[in-house]
N, C-alpha and C positions, 0 to 999 in steps of 0.2 A: 501494499498499498506505498501511496503517494506520502501519508502523513508520518514521518517515521515519529514523531512523538502519541502518535494515537493509540496505542493501545496500554500506554502508561495515563492516558489523561481516558479513556475507558475505564479503566480500574478506578481511578480517583473520582467518574461518574457514578458509579457503583457505592460511594461509601457515601455519595451528597445527591443520591437519589431515593425518592423514597419508591417503594413497591406499588406495580398498579394493579388498582382495587380489583380488578376484573379475574385475579389470577389469584390462585390460592399458596400461600406461599408454602417452599416443606422449610421450615425451622433447624439448622443441622446445629446451629453456634449462636452466640452473641456477642457482637461485635459492642464493646464499649471501652472507656478510657483505661481501665484494667487490663485490656488483651490486646488494643489496635488505638494508638500502632505501637509496634514492640522494637523490629526491626527496623533496618538503613532502607531495605526497598519499603516496605510500608510506608515508612515517616517521606520517601521520597514520593508516592503516590498521593500519602496524606497532601502534603503542601503541592501538589499540582491542581486542586480544587481553585488554585488561584487565577488559571487562566481560562476561564469557565467564560465572563465575561467577553475577552478579546478574540472572538473566532467569527466567522463569516455563518451562519446559520439561519433558519427563520428563529429563530432561539432558542432558549431550554428549560428545561421543566426544575424549578428549586422548590419552595416552597408554595408559588405561584408561578404563571409563565412570565418571564422574562427577556426582553431583547439584550441582542450583543453590542457592544458597541460598533461593530463594523460588520453588522445583519443588512441587508436588502432594506429592510423595513425600520424603521427608527432608526438607522444607522450613521454612522460618519459622513457621508457622503450627503445623503435626505436633511443631516442636522447640520452643517456648515458649508455646503456649496450648494445643493439646490434651489435655497435661500440667497444662495447671491447673486452680483449685477452680470453672470456671466450663462445663466438659464432663463428660459422662458417662464414664467408661474404654469403651473400644470396643474388644471382645475376639473379634469376629465373626471376625475375619481372623487373626489371632493376629501372631505375627512382632512387625514394628517398631510397626505398632496400637496392639496391647495393648500395647509397650514404652512407649511415648508417653506413652497414656493412661492408665497406672494411676502416670506417673511412676516408674517405677523402669526406671533406662537402661543397668541392666547388659547387656541381648544386646547393647551396642555393643561391647562388648570383642569379639567373635567377628565383625566385619561387616569383610568386603576391599571388596567392589565397592562406589565409591561414596562412597566412607566421605570426608565434612567433611575428617578429621583429612591424607589428601591434599595438600590445599589451602598445606602447605605448600613444594610443592614452586611452585604460583602465586606464593608471595612471591617466590622466589628469581626468577622469571620476571619478573616485574615489577623487581626492583631489576634486572637486567639489561638491558630495556627503559630502565630510568630512566639507565641510564648512557648507553646510548644515544645518548640525545634530549637529555641534555647534552652531550655531542661531537660534533651533527650542527650540521656551521658552514653549512648549505642551510637550514635554521630560522628565522624574524626570531624575536629576543628575545620579541616578545606570543607567536607560535604555539608556542615553545619553553616560555613559561610556561603554556601553556592545555594542553594534550597531557602536560606533568609535572604538572600540577594533578589531571586526570582519572587518570593512575596511580597518584599518590600518595594520591587519592583511594579509588583500589578497591583496594592494597594496606593503607593504614590500616583500611579498612571490613573486608576480609578478614580481620585478625588482631586485629580487633576481636570478630569473631565466634566466631576461635580460642579468643580469652581467657574470654571468657564461656562456651565449650561444654567446654574440656579446660585451665584456667588457661595461663598462658604456656607455648610450647613451643615448641624450636628452630627460628630462622630463619635466615636471610640476608639482610643487610643493606647491607653489602659487598660489591661488585661484585669487589673484589679474591679475593674467599675463593669465586668459584665457579669449580670443575673443582679446587678442591681438600683437603688432608683435612682440610678445617676442614669440610666435609660431612658426614663420618661421625660426626663428635663428635655425638650426639643429645641433652646435658647441657641440662636445661631454664634458661634463663636467670631470673634475678629476677624476679618481678611489676614491680617499680616499673621496670624494663631496658626490659620488655614494654609498659608502658601508658606509657611516655615515648617510644617509638618511634610508639603510635598517634597521641598528640596530635601528636606532631611532622609525621606525615603529612598529619593533617587538619587541622593550621593552614595548612601549604603548601596543602592544597586550598581552603581557606575563602578564603586571602590571592590565588589564582591564579585561581579558575575563575570565569566569568561569571554575572552575577545573572541571567539567561539566557541558554539555551544557544541557540546558533547552532539546535541539532536538538533536536526533543524527544524526551526521553527520555534526555538526555547528563544527567550530571550537572554539578550548579548550585552556586553560595555555599552557596545554605540549604540544603540536603542534608549539605554540608561540614560548617557550624556545629549545625545539628539531629544530626549524628552524635556529633560531636565533644563537644555540650552531655550528650548521655545517656550517652557514653564519660565525661567526669568524676564524672555521678554515678553511675556505678559503683562509680567510685573513691573517692566521697565526695569529691571534692574542688569542695566547693559553691561556693567563690568563683568559679574558673575556670568552672564551668557556668554559674554568671548570668552572667559574662561572658561566655559565646558566646550567650547567650541575649536579652540586651542584645541586643547585634549583631545578633540574629535580628528584634527588634521595626522595625528599622531597614530592612527590606528588602520593604516595603510591601506585607505578605500580612495577611489580614482571614478572618471567618469566613463561612462562606456562609450565608443564612436557612435554608436545605432541609436538614439533613443526611441525609436520603437523597438527595439528587442528587450527595450526592459519590461515590455508589458506583453512577452511572447511566448509560450509556454515553453518552447524551445531551449532560449537563452536569460529565464527569469531568474539563477542562478548566476549570480556574475558581482564583480567588485566593487558596484555601485548603490547595489539595492543592500541596505542593513540592516533590515528587519520586514519580514513579508509574511501576510497571511497561507499558510503553504496550502495551497487548492486541491480537489480529486475532482475532475471530471464526472468520473461513476457516484457522485455525491448528488442528494438531492434536496438537502440544508433539514434534513432529521436529526437530530437530538442526537441519536447514539452513532452517526454516520460523521464522517470528514468535512473540514470546510469546503464550501462550493463558489461558484462564481456564476449568479446568473444575469451579470450587468448586458450582458448583448440586449436580455429582454426587457428589460427598463432602459433601454438607449434606441431601442428602433423600436417604429410604429407599426401596428399590426396588421401595416400592408405590406411592409419591408422583406424582404426575403433575408434571414441568414444565412450566414458563411457558412457552420456547420452545423447551427441549431434551427431552430422553428423561427420565423417570423416574432416581431417584438409582442410587447403586451401594449403599450400603450393607444388607447383607439385614436387614431388618425394622426397624430404625434405624440413622439418617444417624451417618457417622463423627464430624462434628462436630456433635453434640448435646448445647443446654444445659441445662442443670440446673435442675425447677421452683425451685430457690431463687434461683437468679440470675436467672430471670424476675421472681421473683415479690419482688426486691429492688428493682425500679426503680418511682419513682414512677409510680402510673397515667396523668399527663399524659407523661409525658415521651416524646420523638418517636422515642427511640433504642431504646425497646422494641418498636416495633412492627415495627421488621427481625427481630422473633422472632417465631412465628408460631408460637400453642399452640393451634391447630384448624384441622386440613384433611381431606380425604374420599381416603381413597384408590379406585386406577382403578377398583376393584371396586365405590366406590359406600358404602363402610363410613368411616365418621365416627371421625377421630383427635383426643384429646383427652387432658386430666390425665388422665383415668378411665383410658385402656386406652393410654395411650402414656408411652415415660420421660421424655421431656422436651419442648422448645420446638424448633424447624427452625431452625436461621439460613439464613434470606434478607438477611444483607446485600449481596452482590451478587446482584441480580434475575437471573436468565438469561432477558435482555428479548428476544435474538437469540437466534441459532442457523442452523441446523439441531444441528448437531455439538457442540459449545462456545458458549464466552459472548467476546464481545468489549471487555466493561468490566476499565478498566483496573483493576490492583490496586494503592491507594492503600501506599506505604509512608512517606512522611513528612508529616503535617498541622501545621498553623498552629497547631490544638488542642492536639494533642501538648506543642510548642512550648510553651504556653502555662499548661499541667500541670506540664510541667518546671522550667518558671522561678519558677513558686509552688513546686516542691517547692524548690530550690537555697536561696531567700531565706528560708522559714518555718527552714529548719536552721538559719540564720545569725540570722536576727533576729525567728525565732515569725513570727505570721500577721498581718504589717502588713497594711493596707490595701487596696496596690496587691497583694500578693500574694492576697488572698482577692479581689481584684474580677475578677485572671485566671479564678480559678477562675466566678466568678459568670457571667463572658461565655460562658464554654465552658455553664455550665447554664441560661444563660436563654437561649440558641441551639435548647438543646432543647425550652424550653416549662414548662420548670419554675422556683422561687423560689430567691430566693438561699440561701448554705448558713444554717440556725440559728448562735443564737448559742455553742450546745452546741459546734456543729462547729469554729466559729473562738476557743474558751475560752482553748487554749493548745497548747502546737507539739507535742506527741501528738498530740492530738485533730485537730487541721489535719492534722497528717499521715496520720492514719487516715482522714478527709475526701477529702484529696488520693487517695491508693491508691482508695478506693472511686469518686472519678469517674474516677479514669484506668478501673478497671473499665466500668463504664458506656459512655464516651464510647467506648473504644479497641477492646473487645472484639473479635477475627477478628481481629486487624491485625499478630500477631505481637510482642506484647511482655508477655505475664504473667508469664513463669518470671523473667522481670529483676526488673519489678515487685515481685516475691515477695518475691525474696529481695536486692534492695535498700531494703525495707522493715522486712526483719525480720521477712515472715511464711513464709518457704518454712522449716519443713513444716508447721507449724501452720497455715493455709488447707486446704493438700490433705487433711492428718486431719479437720476440722471439712467437710471435703464428702465424707468417707467413704472417701479415696484412701488407699496406705498407700507412701510415697515410697520410693526406695531408697535405697544409702550416700550419694547427692550430688547434691547441684542440678546439678552439672559430671559433664559423661559419662566414659567411662571412653575411654583410649586404645588405639586397636585391638590384640588381642595380636598381629599380625603385624607392626608397627611396633617392638614391645618387643623382638620375637623377631630382628629383622633391626641392634638396633645395638648388639651386643657390650658390653650390659651400661649405654650411656651412657643409656636416655631409663628413666624413671621413672614408674611408672604413677600416674594421679589418684591424690589420698588418696582412701579410702575403697573402692578396689576393690581 
């Protein structure tokens, strides 16, 4: 099977998933803290529960149904890219697709099933696992550090997502508070406290994770440093962001010569991709299968034939359809533009182009295998992103230095276009705008646009320029049910 950590994750899932009520269990023993975990292998399976939110499936069953951060539904592309200025509103299906694509997140107030807010419980679980790993005499110091690095990566990354969805939310980071009255206090912590906790977890992970994981798909040092760098940028802590970026430069990553190859199955393992979701073309999104890639179905309209899979699901328009303004913003020689399709023929033989179609079709992940879903790994962090983030951190402190502009030019040159113009590097503000444009061209459909627009001070102006009317905030509202059960201690996200 393509996912080399899948069997270990399946074992972990057995320990953290309830029995199906339609089956009569044959109980041959009882798992309890007295007899599990006891061996090094059992502690590893126990720790691997930390990966559950970081996959691409329809979701997973825990206490209730939960969405994953990289799922097709309620995942990073819907939450961060569909709502941005590069994609058209998609109102055909209504519901969360309309809400995300129009950048009005008010609908999330009434969300119950699958709410990401429920991941505050995941934080508590990881806190407990960390305590148990710390006290596990059976583990060697090296193994303990590695497993704790993975769990702290998961906890810190989850808190990063939560902070940039809802603002600081109540979490349990002290194992002594688990099972006490402290869990009933849903008072939001300060953002400084929450941000410091994220940085501490990611810093620990960067210091203890291997540069190359033992199994493909497990967390590594480069992922921890890249996530830490993004966190510092979101906090406008430019100096620490630069430091994390400079550490990343020493890890041996480089830009691949062919941009399109980064998203193709045959060349998905390369020296630029720092971490990706390992996807299995035979997976169907089921909880107990490997990750799957369904993006062609969300990008192609339902009358556009697929390459190896079926036509898309969007009625008349793809769910993710790039605006013509975004398509036209690329240099004609830019290799990245080639992954947007401006002209195609329907399954009935009718030509579609800008004369009769709303925008360009996204084919960043070509559906080269099938017959049902794709096997392309979903890229989560690339070296090009690190170079652009590092240029941003340097510019915010020192302006457009030769080094910082060189990082951006390296990304541009790989795409087949010239260096930045003199006007693009005339001063800090001009270079800042140039970096944001470059991030849009380089990283579209990779799940960063909302964060980027917020950080660069372009939310909501960029959305309004694209014809969208954003809602009360770039953050999401806390689901009302969570406020209702908090006895008045949990406050709503400002603006809602």
